[in-house]
N, C-alpha and C positions, 0 to 999 in steps of 0.2 A: 067308509068300504069295509066288509068284513074281511078277515085274514085269507079266506079262499080267494074272494074278488081280487084282493091285493096282489097275491101270488101269481094269479093269472096275469093281470095287468103288467107286472114286472116282466113276466114272460112274453106278452106281446111287444113290450118295448124291446126287450132283447132281440125277438124275431125282426121288428123294425131296423134296427141299428146294425143288425150283423152284415148285410150287405154293402151298405154305405161304410161301414167302419172298414171292411176287409179292403175296399178301394182306397180310402183315405189312408191308411196304415201304409201301403205299398209305395204310394207316389213320392215319398222323399227317397227311396230306394232306386227311382229310375236311374239316375247318373251312375250309381254303383252297379246296376244291372248293364249299363251301357260297356261300362269298363271291364267288368267280369267277361264277356263275351266279346269284346273287341269289336262292338257293332256301333252303327250309326245312331244318332239321334232318332231319325225317323222310323227306323226299324224297330227300336225299343219302344217308341211311341204305340207301337201296334198292341204292346201289351195294355195299354189303355184305352186305344181307341175302340179296339175289337170287342173287349170285355164291356164298354159303355153300350156299343151296339147289341151285345147279348142281353145286357139289362133291359134295352128297350124292347126286344122281342120277347122277354120274359113278361115286362109290363103288358104287352099287348094279349098274350095268350093266356096268363095264370088265372084271371078271373074268369073267362069261358070254361076252361078247364075245371075250375071249382064249382060252377055252377053244376057241371055235368057230372062230377064224380065225388064230389063233397071237399071241404077246406082242409082237413086233415091229411087225407092220401097226397094232395098236391104239394102241401107244406112238408111233409116226410120227404116226398121224392126230391123237391126242391134243395132240402139240407143234405141229401145223399149225393146230390149233384156237387153242391158247394164243397163238401169234404174229397169227393173224388178229385175236382179241380184243383184244391190246395195241395193234395198229395202229389198230382201231376207239376205243378207249379216248384213244390218244395225240391223235388228231385230232379227237376228240369237239366239236361245237360247240353241244351242249345235253345235260340232263342224261339225257334217254332214251337217247341214243346212247352216253354214258358207262356207264349201267347196262347196255347191251346189250354193250359191250366187256368189261365187267368179269366178265360172266356167262360169255361165252364163253370169255374167258381162263381163268376159275377152272374151267369144265367140263374144258378140255383139260389144264390143269396137274393135275388130279387123278388123270389116268389112271396118270402114272408113280409118283404117290405109293403108289396101289393095287397096280400090276402089279410092283413092285420086289421084294415080298415073293415073289410067285409066281415070279419069275425066280430067285429064290435057293433056293426049295424044289425048283426044276427041275434047277440046276446041282450044288446041294452035298448032301452026305449029312446024316443026322439029327444027328450030332454037331455039324456044322460050322455048320448052319442057325441055331442060336440066337446064336452067336458073330457072324455076318454081318450077322443083324437087329439085334444091340446097335450095330453101326456104322452102320447106317442110320438108327437111332433117334437116335444122337448128331447125325448129318447134318440130320435133321427137325428137331432141337430148336436148335442152334447156329445155322443159317443164319436161321431166323426170328427168333433173339434178337438177331441184329445188325441185321437187317433196319429194324426201327421207327427205330433210332438212325440210320442211314444215309437213311431215308426222311423223317425231320423234317430232316435236314442238307439233304437235296435240296431239300426244299420251302420251307425258309428261304433257301436261296442262290439257286436257279434254277428255284422254281414247281413247282406240282404235276404238270405234264405230265412234267417230268424224270424222274418214279420210273417212268413207264411205258415212256422211252426206256431206262433200265437194264434194267428187267424184261425188254424186247424182244430187248436186246443178250445177256443171259444166256440167253434161251431160244433164240436162234438159234444159240450156242456149244453147247449141249445137243443142238440138233438135229444139227448137224455131227457130234458124237463119237458119237450114236447111229448115225447112217448109215455111220460109218466103224468103229465099234468093237464094237456091238451085235448078237450073231447071233441068229437065232430059237433060242429052247430049249425050246419046247415039242415034245417028243420022242413024245408018245403020239397015239392015234387023236383025232382031234378030236370034240368031243361034238356030239350032232345034239339035245341037249333044248332044247326049245321054250319061248316065254315061259309058256305054261300050266303046264308041269311045275315052271318056276322058282317061279312064284307060288304053286303048290300046297304047295311047300316050305317056301316062307317062312310061309304061312298056318299049316302045322302047328307051326312054330318059335313063332309067336306065341300059341299055346295052350298051350304050355308054361310053366308057371308061375316055375321058374327062370330061363329066359332072360328073362320078363317084368321081373324082378327086376333081372337084370344089364344089360339094355338101358335100363330105367328108370334105375339109378344113372349108368351112363354118359351118358345123354343130359342129364340135370340136371347132371352133373359140367361136359359141355362147354357147356350154356347158360349156367351160371354164368361160365365163361371168357370167353364171346362176349357176355356182357352187359358185362364189364368192358372187353372189346376197344371194344364199341361205345359205350360212356359215356365212359371214361377221356380219349380225344383231346379232346373238346368240354369236358369238365372242366379239362383241362390248360391250354386254349388260352383259352377263353372265359372260364370262371368264375375259374380262377386267373391268368389271363393270362400263362402262361408260353409259350417258344417250343416248336415242334412237335419241336425236336430234344431238348428235356428230356424229353418223354414218351418218346421212343426209348431215352434211356439210363436211365430208371427202370426201364423194360419190361424190361430186360436182367435185373435183379434177379430179377423173377418168373420168366424164363425158366430161369435157374440154379438158382433154387430148385426148378424143376419137374423139372430134369434131377437134382438131389440126391435127390429124391425117388423118381425110377426108379431111382437106384443103390442106394438104400437097399433098395428091394421087391426088386430083383434078389438081394440078399445075403440077406434074412431071410424072404422071404415061403414057402421052402418049410419053413423051422422053424415059424413061425406058422401057417400055413396061409393060404390064398386069402381065405375070407370072412371070417376075423378081421381081415384087412389091409384089406379094404374096408370093414367096419363101423368099424375105428379110424379110417383116414383120413376117412371121411364124417364121423365124430363131430367130429373136429378141424375139418373145414371148417365144420360149423354152428356150433360155439363160436366161431369167429373171425369168421364172417360176421355172427352176432348181435353181436358187441362192435364190429363195425367202425364202425356208426351212431353210437353214443355216444364211441368214439374221436374220430370226425370233428367231433362236436359239441362236445366237452371241448378237444380238442387245436388245434382252428382248423382252417380250410381250408388245406392246403397239400399239397406232394406227399407228404411223409413219411407224414401220416396217410391219404392216400389209396392209396399203394403199399404201404405196410407191410403191413396187413392181407391185400392180395392176394398179396404174397409169402409168408407163412405158408401161405395156402390152396393156392398152388401147390405149395408142398413136399409138402402133404397131399394133395391130387388125384395128385401123382406117385407117393405110395405106395399109391393105390387103384386108379388107372385101368389099370395093366398087369394087375391081377387081374381087374378088370371085364370086361377084353378076353378074358382066358384063361380066365374063368369061361362067358362067352359062348359062345365056340367049342367049350367042352368038353361043352356039355348034350347034345348028338348028335353023337359022333366022325363020323358019315356025312354030316352036312351042316356040317360046319367052315366050308367057303367060304360057303355060303349065310347062314350064321348070322353071320360076319365081315361080310359085305356088308350084310346088313339091319340089323345093330345100327350099323354106322358110318352108314348111312343115316337111321336114327332120330335118332343123335347131332346129325347136320349139319342136318336138317330142323328139329328144334327149338332149335338153335342160331340158325338162320336167322330163327325167330319170335322169340327173346329178344332178337337184334339190333335187328329192327324195331321191338319194342314199347319197349325202351329209348329209341331215338332219337325215338320218338313222343311220349313221355310227359318230354320234357327240359324243365325249369322254370327253370334258369339256378341250378340248385344241384347238389351231388355227391349229393343223396340217393335219387333215382330210380335210378341206377346201384347204389347200396349195396343199397336196399330189393329190387331185381330180383337181386341176387347172394343173398340173404337167403332169398327164396323158393326159389330152385335149391337151396341148401343144404337147405333142408327136403325139398324131392322127392329129393335124393341121399339122405338118410338113410332116407328113406320105401322108396325102391327096395331098399336094402340089407336093411331089415326084412322087405321082401316076399321077398327072395330067402331069407331065414333061416326064416321061416315054410313056405317051399315043400320046404327041406331037411328040417323035421320033418314 
């Protein structure tokens, strides 16, 4: 790859990773935020659940906006929202202001996550697109994998506000790089499709049984992951009385397992088949989620019994999720973009609901988090079976 192409690729990786990294770096600070504002776990969890919902909304509308106005203006607008939300959160004097800041930050950060794949499709031929997106996926996983460890360390050493200071600095650097190095890549006629046509297309997708199954499988898988994200920091810091930095270090194992699952899926999905990979991964998730509660009960409450099942689940999800996403956008090739946005919206919206439920039912034990994961695992298997019945 030429130097200019390498620089652009690194910029796209940074854009992809900015939103997920900002979310992950903040998660270890949740218990400290609750203590700082003398609030309840359920209220503090709004900083996570509502920002997840904002990411869902951004995922749904960023693509159509970029088709109408161009990629560069929408990305610049998203980065401006990201920085504005970061400033609000950094100087927040109350939980409502912090929730507002996190929500605006998440909505802005999600635009880069959504549109980098569109930019790749604009710039590269079919043969190169899969290879470039693989690099973007690595960036999406690697940076958030390291972010919880950094967030926990910053929280322990400098307090929870420091995570927004670091996030704001990263967002500012990305904005400067976009202004200097990212051209407008949308070379085609701007679409004039209005909201009514977009909603009609999504409604048609929702009536397709196969899409229902793929969307449900992905949504329950994402909800399981976010249930763990929403509950594990409180379990680590409050129940197990371990520092936030240890949560970040153990979470790296989960991210690494997910990355390995993606790698395996890339190597063997073509031979085994998309739907068989989904069913196999979902079955492993259900088996491990079912065993997580007795493992915790018999092995004692500690970080190993908390993170070991989730690490295996992360690997199984890594084998299933790429195939779920491929299945959703292949239901109707004419509506691949709409299918991708709608499936992403459903995933993030359900994940936001799961996060808030887990935060609300916290009872000083690890079991609400594990039970929520089990319920989501059952839903994941149900979605895969629904897809299979649609095929028949």
